[in-house]
N, C-alpha and C positions, 0 to 999 in steps of 0.2 A: 111227568112227576117222577124224578129218579130218586132211588134208594141207594145209598151208602152202606155197604156192607164191611164192616171192620172186624177183621179176624187176628186177635193176638194169638201167638203160638210159641209154643216153647217144646221142643222134643215131642212132637206129637206126629212123627212119621208115619205110625201105624193107622192114624185115624184120619188124618187131615184130607187124604184123597176124598173119603166118604162125604166130608165136611162141605169141601169145594164142589162135589157132584150134586149135593143137595141145591146147592145156588145155581150151578152151570143149566140144570135140568129145569129150573124155574120157567113157567110158561111166559111170565112177565120178564122182558129182556132189558128193560130201560134201568138197569143198575151198573154200579161201578164197585170194584172190590178193592180193599185195602189191606193186604197182608203184612202184618208187623212179626218178624221173626225175632223174638225176644232172646237172642243169642243162643239159639239151639245148637248142641253138640252132636246130634244124630244127622241123618241125611234127609230132614225135613226140607230144606232148599232144592234137593235132588228131585223128591217127590212132587213138589209143586212145580217146578220148569218142565217136568216130563208131561204133568198133566196139563199145563198150559200149551205146550206144544201139540199135543194131541187135540186140543179144543183151540187150535190157531186162530178161528174166526173171533173168539172172544177175547185175544190179548190185549186188545187196545183198550179195555173197560178193566185191565188188572194191574195194581202196582205192588210191587213186592220190596219192602224194606226190612233193614237188618240192623239190629243195634246190640250194644252190650246188655246182657241180662240184667234187668232191672224190675222185673215183675209186670204183671198183665195190666194194671192200671196205668204205669207209665208207657206201655206199649200202646195202648189206645191213645194216649195224649199225643204220642210221635206221630200218629194217623191223622189228628184233626187238620193239620194246615194244608193236608192234601184233598178234604173232603170238597166236593162240588154238588152232591147231591140235596135235595130237597128235605130228605129224612135219612136218619142213621139207624142202623140194625146192626147190633154187635152179635157176633156168632163165635162161640169158643171153638177152637180146633180140634175138639173131640166131642163136638155137640153137632146137631142137624137142623135145618129147615125142614118141617114136618112132612109136608105135601108139596107137590111141582106147582101148585096153585096157591101157595100160602101169600106171596107177595101179590098176585092178583086180587087175592081176597082182602088184604089188607089196602090195597089202593081203592076199592070199592067202599070200604068203611070210611076212608078219608074224604072221598068225594061227598058222601052222604054226611059227614060230621066233620068238617075240616077245621073246627075251632079249637080242637085239642093239641095238647103240649105233647103228650104220648098216649101210646097205645098198648095194652099189655092183655095179657091172655094165658090160659091153661098151657100146661106141659105134657108132653108124654115123658116119662121117665123109663130110660133103658139101662140095661146092666152094663158090664164089660165086654159082653158078647155082641152088643147092638140089639139085643133082644128087648122089646117094650114089656114093662112090668105093671103098667098102669098109668093113671093120669094124675097130675099134681093139680089141684085145683087152686085157682088164685083167688084171694078174697076180693069181693066186689069193692070196687074204690070209691070213697066218698070224700069229698073237698069238704070237710068239716073240721072244726077245730077239735073235737073228741076224737077224732083219728089221732092226733098229736097226743094226747092223754093215753090213748091204746098204745101208740108206739113206747110211750114211756113206761107202761104197765109192763110191755112185752120185752123188758130190759135192753131196750133199744136195738132189738132185732128187728130186721124188715119186715114188715106186714105184708108186703107184696113181693116184687122180684126185681132183680138187677137189670134183667133184660127186657126189652121191648122195641118198638118203633118209636122213635124220638125225632120231633121236629128238629133241623139242624139249628136254626136260630135258637131255640130254647137250650138246646144241647150246649151251646157255645156260651150261652149268657148264664145259664144256672146249673145244668146238670155237670157239666165240666168242673166247677168247683166243689159241689156236694159230693157227688160220686167220686169222681176221678182223683181229684187233688185230697180229698178228705176222707173217702171212704165212707160215705155215710148215705143213706136213702138217697135216691136220686128226685124225689117227689116232695122235698122239703127244703125251701130256702131256709137255712138255719140262722141266717142274721135277722130275718125278720118273721119268721116262722109261717110265712106265707105258703100254701100248697100249690102244685102245679094242677093244671087242668088234664085229667088223665082219663082214659077210656078203657073199660073192659071189651074186649071182642068177645064173640060167641063161637069161636073156632080155636082150635090148638095152634099155637103160633110158635112153638119151639119144642125140640127134641132134646132132652138133658139126660148126660150120663152120671149114673148114681153107682159107685162100688166102694170097697172097704179101702182100696188103694187110692182114693181120692185124696188128692192135696189138703183138702180142708178136714179131713180126718187125722192129720199129722199133728204131733205137736206144735211145729211151727206154724202149720195152717190155722189151729185153733186160736193161737196167739195174735194171728193177724186179724181172725174174724172178731175177736172181743175188743181189739184196739178200736175198730169202727163202732162198735156198739156201745162202748163206753163213753165214747166222743159224743155219741148222739144222746144217751142218757144225761150227760153233764151239759149239754146244750139246752135239753128239755127242762132240767131240773130249776133253771132260771126262772120260769114262769108257769110250772105245774107241779103241783102237791097232790098226791093220791093217799088219803088214808087207808089204814089197814091194808097197806101195801101187799105184804105177803099173801093175805087172804084173797084178795082180789087177783093176785097173779095165779093162784091156784084154781080159781073159779074159771077164769078165762082160760087157762090151760086145759080143763076138764071140757069147756064147751069147744075149744079147738078140736079136741080129739073125738067130738061128737058130731064135728061138721057144723057147729053152731055159732062159731066165733063172730060172724059178721054181724050177728044181732046184739052184742054185748057192748054196752056203753058204760064205761067205768065211773063210779064216783070220783069226782076230781075238782080241784080248785084252782082257778087262774091266778096262784101266786108262788113265790119261791119255795121249794122244798125245805121242810123244817128238820127233815132226818136225812140229809143224803148219805151220812156214812152207812146207814142201814141200808139203804138201796144200794150204793156200789158194792158193799160186801156181799149183798144177797145175790147180785148180779155175777159177782165174779165167782163166788162159790157154785153157782149153777153150771157153770162151766169147767170149773178146775177142782171143787171140793176143797179139802184142807191143802191140798198141793199147791194151791196158789200162795202159800208163805213162804215157798222155796223159789218163788220167783220174784227178783229185785223190783222189778217195774209193778207187779201187782200189788206185793205185800206193801210196798211204799205209799201206792194210791190209796189202798183201803186206810191205812193208817193216816194217811193224810185229810181224808174226810172224816173218820171216827174220832180224831183227837184235833180239832180244830184250835187255833190259839192265834193271839193278836201280834204274834211275832213278825217283825219285818226281817226279811232277807236281804242282805247287801250284795249285789254282784258288781265287783269294781271294773271288770271288763272281760267280754267274751274272749276266748282264745281265737287266734287269727284264723286258723284253719278247721274251726269247729264246723263240722257237717251239720246241715240245718234239714231236720226231717219234716216230712208231711205225710197225711194218711196213706198216700201212694206208696211212701218209703217204708210201710211197717214191716216187711219181710226183711229187708236190710238190716234195720234197727234189731229186731227180735232175733235173727241170727246172730249179731253181735252180743246180744244179751245172754243167749243160750250159751255162747262160747265164752262168755265172760271176757270179751274184748271191748266193752262199750270205752268211748272216750273218757277221761278222767273226769271232765266236767259233769258228763251225764251221771256217771256214778255217784258224784258229790250232791248233785241236784236231787236225785233220788233219796239219798240218805236224809237229806234236809227236808224233804218232802215227809218223810216217815216219822218226823218231829212236828212237822205242821208249820205254816206260816200263813199270814193273811195279806202280805204285801210284799212286793219286789221292788228295791230301789236300785237304779240303774242310770247308765249314762245314757243320754238321748240318742246317740247312735247307736246304741245296742236295743233300744226299745223294740223295734219291730222284729227283729230277730227273736227276743224273748217272749214276745207275744205268740209267735209262731211255736216257739218251744212248748211253751206251756199249754197251748191248745193240743198240739201232739201229744202231751203227757197228761192230757184229760183234766187240767186243773185251770181254775180262772180266779187268780190272786189280783188284788188292785196292783197299780203301778206308780210309782213317784220317780221322778227325774231329778238327778242331782247334778 
């Protein structure tokens, strides 16, 4: 039973050695490693190559790939054609596998309960100096429709974790689409709202670094995070409606702080959300406050849902060289947005969104691309072909 470890890395020369050693020292040796260097400009490659030379007996299990900088989700996608393991474990290059027998423990769980698509567990939290600061407990997983309602109530924020041990076949069939391509929680098939079979293990299975300089704490990082959260909200509001949304959110947040969130089941209906504008604006304000109004995308999105109308937007033709963005490309898009360098077509579309429309009319050859664009922009208009 082989585990494929995928390490996306970018300018982590200071920490990747320890990340690799946490793998090299595993008591279970039936693994392969795929490192995808996402365009590092420091000496990451030298550090990795020196360590591989030091552990020459393991070199046959290691693949080192390098690509132009495209962000970590694309880096993981780059690794997938090289995967030969039965299971996939994603390890970021500033994090660690917590104990030398972690893989041994995971394989024992699989032998006992082999029917699961993924295995998740609690984390050690460490600071920038690699000192453990405590344990992050992961909510017990439930394969129930009410968990989708809870995901919707939690503003599209993942109830569980993005990392774990994943069955390779499930990863390629489902998780690749939900988590990597669209930056949404891995445990939901958002086309069918079906949940994967996931098991919580009873030991720490990841060691995660948290500090003020984390990428997720920057403006760009926050924009990237909310991009996936909003897409998740929009996908769920097609089939979920939560009365007294704001008050139920406050109650759930309180229970979460008290460590009781796993016991909460929201009041909800399996029907289309009646007040999508209020939900979207509430979610955006929670991340950005009133500052969202200075961001063209966020302001246009809130306006789109708060001021719906039956206007038909006609798009005669897409520009030939127009880049098409997926969730994995959010950093590229948001960087252009911050720099006010978005392609003219996207700036125009965002202005049209601020006025609201219900239908897009387009040529048949542009339909697939426009549907992808709208999914990236977190809107769900009807389409008519002319």
